[in-house]
Steps between C-alpha positions, in 0.01 A plus 500: 500500500138615553378845415145634493421841368167685547336166573120522522231243548135582514235235574128536406308381813118542581467762232786721604875520446735395772873613461718221637821656372550872444817586306746259677862561429721218634854381446638165624875462455645167372575244770315659781200403713249773482192509717162692438301557820176663563151450649223297326378690193822694456568338153769255584348180333395716192856629465671157521245356249550784270883437507457173324186609315261259669306821533525734197582849608260775407803719413872523561784271427673194651844422413655168630860409422511759236188385318184713484224257587222749442616523137458125459146483658301573179144576497337154551396358830751213485883530508680463169793280439761764571349602815467135625877457414583802701276411789669152502804681641309642803415254764188556714432376856139515617356555842281184507753270323274419202636140467308245285363232736497249202881517467781390732746751639741426215213513249409851620859606450524343157181675381660827387770300312232279353335818351829626371547164308795366694541126456385264783844378617628854515188616673541237773865583543434870541211454741704273725780759495263772595339298772843439647566883490188568708563218737226260383702232318336226705146614412513470125239228486275650773163662431427860592237393757780325698710808539505780770431862382876576499575196294231597247644845473853351438347285212347840373842657512661198317231514234564876449872435449440229232541738213842635629346853566713799568210660692287349777173655599351413831134587573456486879675171496538476875168654630336154528783351708585493864791718625757216518413376149495857366861544627620185319334598174656844514840355573440282186417789289813693617715187435358476145554867446868463589560158337327551167535874479124546488324841524204464730202721520267401794184670633411476868303665774749378762786727601688207646541365143653821385746510803590133444571467134468831299786727366250766394139576558214712391194620688171511306187682584177569293667346189815723527859444616543753771850405605775271359871437541749261662398387841830636659443834309146543628599428856755785465239738360339741757120479468492165319166345553623155393771525760242579759291199395801270509605616848196618685579665828272478791524723796336829457634797712363471853222739583602821675412534870336834584642781279618403151839342514778623275663208327605388149422157361738370247513194283849376414604225253832312554659350193840402373768538770281703728304188604795373715574824685350625828405827353197579724712444812769720349247771431376495850855511656635760251221751536400419854134432412252222608380314198187290521457208259129478401513218253754297303518234214803315368525249212741369241460633141715338226732355762545837676346614819265798489318662789258783576455670833257758627657719766392796701730799569433763756419848372343637185617392146682839449689436822628162387679598193837401628396148633321437169795602303722265722279205379504614131873551491541122601306370215149470653189595319294730705130599462226648705188277524180672392691784312362385172200305631265552217184279527482213254251523223222241513569175332386451136219257422620145459561417139332185359691187586771433229595147610455212284420700184400269210837549336687400805439126458379481144804300396494279815138401432565438128768260579286318749204460270710353226651229719 
């Protein structure tokens, strides 16, 4: 549904070039919720704004629903008619809601339909329908200032759905909300994904968002995608950095007393049928060894329980081939913490803020000025 190939974005800032995106290849399948995570300056916002061409890529291609948007961009600073039509099928939810204070809740939802030339009665009917869908049917005549943050974001989601999009982009849509409201908005996005068959691409810096709602995810650093795949697949991949971020394990190996202690520290991931089985106690009984549990994390991903555990086995790594084989034979992912512990590269300089680019609200402002 969404494919980027060799996507590059270079900003000019303070007399020098800053590369926000560096050859990003990304594929989002139809009907899934795909999360892009990374630290500030990783390129997440630039990526999502290049997907609907609010930011023009320096090079590379963006294909959405089989249509090459970069081929429609043209050379001018403003979007042409073809690009505007293609963009109308892509909904966008912003971090700071971006509601017009001069319009009621219903008026904000009607605005994209007004721009598309939909007659007044049909606009009103559609807006009320969408407000019912996001749980705000009773607030149609309210003003944005009268709403809570979560309610404002629901209005933003309803507005993004006004053009019956097949793709919904979410730019840090929950980062300004409290945890309880975040959970309700994420549940709404998942419900809309299932009810309407929407493909959702969201960016976030919160791993809980990925665990709660995403089918697939990508990790960005320094303008590049360093890892991507289905969440369940990543959790089953030894050495996955994203899996370690999703399920951080505390509990470092205890310090040795006196002479260096011989022991093997192992991280194991339980998924599928293995989550309901007492495999660690079976390991201890079968091989007659004492197993120390140093840290553990358990959560639900896509309706299934997934867990990670850091354990310590007596003896050196080469002496534990049989116990480790026991775990692997029973479907657990086994890895050795620190085995591939390369230091992270320093973060890239922050790219210039891309939010509220002139083109983002050019049509909103035009409508308001002509009223």
